[in-house]
C-alpha positions in Angstrom: 102.4 128.4 116.0 100.1 129.3 113.5 98.1 126.7 111.9 98.4 127.2 107.8 95.8 124.8 106.9 93.4 123.3 109.0 90.2 121.3 107.7 87.5 119.9 109.5 84.9 117.7 108.8 85.8 117.6 105.4 83.3 115.6 102.7 83.3 115.9 99.5 81.3 113.3 96.5 80.4 112.9 93.3 76.7 112.2 92.8 76.8 109.1 94.9 80.3 108.2 95.5 82.0 109.4 98.5 85.3 110.1 97.5 86.2 112.2 100.8 84.6 111.4 104.5 85.6 113.7 107.4 88.8 114.6 106.7 90.8 116.8 109.3 94.0 117.7 108.4 96.3 120.3 110.2 99.2 121.9 108.9 101.8 124.5 110.5 103.9 126.8 109.6 106.8 125.5 107.6 106.0 121.9 108.4 106.2 119.8 105.1 103.3 117.0 104.6 103.2 114.5 101.9 99.8 112.7 101.4 100.3 109.1 99.9 98.1 106.0 99.8 96.7 104.1 96.6 94.4 105.4 93.7 91.0 106.5 94.3 92.0 106.9 98.1 91.4 111.0 97.3 94.4 112.6 97.5 94.3 114.9 94.5 90.7 115.2 96.1 91.9 117.1 99.1 94.6 119.0 97.8 92.1 120.1 95.1 89.3 121.2 97.5 91.7 123.2 99.8 92.5 125.6 97.1 89.3 125.1 95.7 89.1 123.9 92.6 86.5 121.6 94.0 83.6 122.4 95.9 83.5 120.2 98.9 80.3 118.7 100.5 80.6 119.7 103.7 83.2 120.8 106.4 85.4 123.7 107.0 88.6 124.9 105.3 90.9 127.2 107.0 94.3 129.1 105.9 96.5 131.2 108.3 93.7 130.7 110.7 91.2 132.1 108.8 88.6 130.9 107.5 88.0 130.4 103.7 84.8 128.0 103.2 81.8 126.7 105.5 79.8 124.4 103.3 76.6 122.2 105.0 74.4 120.3 103.0 76.2 121.7 99.5 75.7 125.5 100.5 78.4 127.8 101.7 77.8 129.4 105.2 80.9 131.2 106.1 79.3 135.1 105.3 82.6 135.6 103.9 82.9 138.0 100.7 84.0 137.3 97.8 87.1 139.8 97.7 87.6 138.2 101.3 87.7 134.9 99.8 89.9 135.8 97.4 92.8 137.3 99.3 92.9 134.4 101.8 92.8 131.9 98.5 95.7 133.7 97.2 98.1 132.5 100.4 98.1 129.5 98.6 99.4 128.1 95.3 99.2 125.3 93.3 101.2 123.3 90.9 99.5 120.5 89.3 100.8 117.0 87.2 100.3 118.5 84.0 102.2 122.0 83.1 99.6 124.2 82.2 101.7 126.8 80.5 100.7 128.8 77.6 102.2 127.9 74.8 102.7 130.9 72.7 104.3 132.8 75.3 107.7 132.7 76.6 109.2 131.2 79.5 109.1 134.6 81.5 105.7 135.4 79.6 103.7 132.6 81.2 105.7 133.3 85.0 104.7 137.2 84.9 101.7 136.6 83.9 99.0 136.0 87.3 101.1 138.5 89.2 100.2 141.4 86.7 96.7 140.1 85.8 95.4 138.8 89.0 97.9 140.7 91.3 97.2 143.9 89.3 101.2 144.6 90.2 103.5 146.4 88.6 104.9 144.8 85.6 108.6 145.9 86.1 108.3 144.7 89.9 106.8 141.2 88.5 110.0 140.7 86.2 112.9 141.1 88.7 110.9 138.7 91.1 110.1 136.4 87.9 114.1 136.4 86.7 114.7 135.8 89.8 112.2 132.5 90.3 113.1 131.5 87.1 116.8 131.4 87.7 116.1 129.7 91.4 114.7 126.9 89.4 117.7 126.5 87.1 116.3 128.2 83.5 118.5 131.3 84.0 118.6 130.9 79.9 115.2 129.9 79.1 113.5 132.9 79.7 112.6 133.6 75.8 112.2 130.1 75.7 108.6 129.0 74.8 107.0 125.6 76.1 107.2 123.8 73.1 111.0 123.8 73.4 111.6 122.5 77.2 112.1 119.5 78.5 109.0 117.8 80.5 111.1 118.5 83.5 112.1 122.1 82.7 108.1 123.0 82.1 107.2 121.7 85.5 110.2 123.4 87.3 108.9 126.8 85.1 104.9 125.7 86.5 106.8 125.3 90.1 108.0 129.1 89.0 104.5 130.6 87.8 103.2 129.2 91.2 105.6 130.9 93.1 105.6 134.4 91.2 102.5 135.0 93.1 104.0 134.5 96.5 101.9 132.1 98.3 103.1 131.2 101.8 101.7 127.7 101.2 102.6 125.5 98.3 100.8 122.6 97.2 102.3 119.9 95.1 99.8 117.2 93.1 101.7 114.3 91.9 103.8 117.2 90.3 106.4 114.2 89.0 103.8 111.6 87.8 103.8 112.8 83.9 107.7 113.0 83.7 110.0 110.5 82.0 112.0 109.1 85.3 115.2 110.7 83.9 113.6 114.1 84.6 112.5 113.8 88.0 114.9 114.2 90.1 115.3 118.1 88.5 111.7 118.8 89.6 112.6 117.2 93.4 115.3 118.8 93.9 113.6 122.2 92.9 111.0 120.9 95.9 113.9 120.1 98.5 115.3 123.3 98.2 111.7 125.2 99.2 111.8 123.0 102.3 115.0 123.7 103.3 114.1 127.4 102.8 110.3 127.0 105.3 108.2 126.6 102.5 105.0 125.6 104.3 103.8 122.7 101.7 101.5 119.9 100.9 102.6 117.5 98.9 100.8 114.1 97.1 103.4 111.9 95.6 104.2 108.5 94.5 107.6 109.1 95.0 108.6 107.3 98.7 112.2 107.7 98.6 111.5 111.5 98.0 108.4 111.9 100.9 110.5 109.8 103.1 113.8 112.6 102.8 111.9 116.0 102.1 108.5 115.5 104.6 108.3 116.4 108.5 104.7 114.3 108.5 103.3 111.1 106.0 99.8 111.4 105.6 98.5 107.9 104.9 95.1 108.1 103.2 92.7 105.2 101.9 89.2 105.2 100.7 88.7 109.0 101.6 90.2 109.0 104.8 93.1 109.8 107.0 94.2 106.4 107.9 97.4 107.0 109.8 99.9 110.2 110.3 103.1 109.9 111.6 106.6 110.9 111.2 108.1 109.5 107.7 110.5 106.8 110.4 107.3 105.8 112.0 105.5 105.3 109.3 108.1 103.7 107.0 109.4 101.7 109.5 106.9 100.5 112.1 103.2 101.5 110.6 100.8 100.6 113.0 97.7 99.7 110.4 97.7 97.1 108.4 96.3 98.7 105.4 99.1 100.8 105.5 101.7 98.3 105.6 100.0 96.3 102.5 100.1 99.7 100.5 104.2 100.0 101.7 104.7 96.5 100.9 102.9 96.4 97.5 105.6 100.3 96.7 108.4 98.2 97.9 107.7 95.0 96.0 
């Protein structure tokens, strides 16, 4: 089975602070991997490194078995061209804590923007895809609405549609519900569940433990910049092997 994401000895430092320490992660095609752990464990930095929003200090990143980045001593040594790097990188889509929609553009315009400007796709074709995606996230009646007229949950669903409009093979979610009021969380999680049911490869950072248990094929527990424990939801939630994992889960439940 194709390895959709693979990191080898991934390290990231901010100055003298080591945020990621030799992280080795593998995600198979169609797999949903949820990353949990305390604040400061490196969860978001790992996602941002995979999506090249952070430049790693050392290590390798592969997307669909293709080398995306290989850095040693702070220098890129992969030898791939900028165009190749862009081509491989566009296989991933990412949804953030904040929605980052363009306030002066409608829902439809927000979703259409990147495929037209980045991928240079035909606007007519993009419009059809965008409308389908907006309907898919339950906002078909909001095509001409502006972000200011949407709830936080609706804005996040637009952000998911926008990421899907690039037709990625992999979706990365960085705490997609953390900025939402509690009554709006469910509508966003339901969209992610539907993607999981359709076989989308996903890596999700979340504090929603019930959701993580329901949607994931694997749970990765990160602590102090590394992967501390990795197992099935039943194994990790019911019978965690490491003391730090037990302590974290107890603190969440408590």
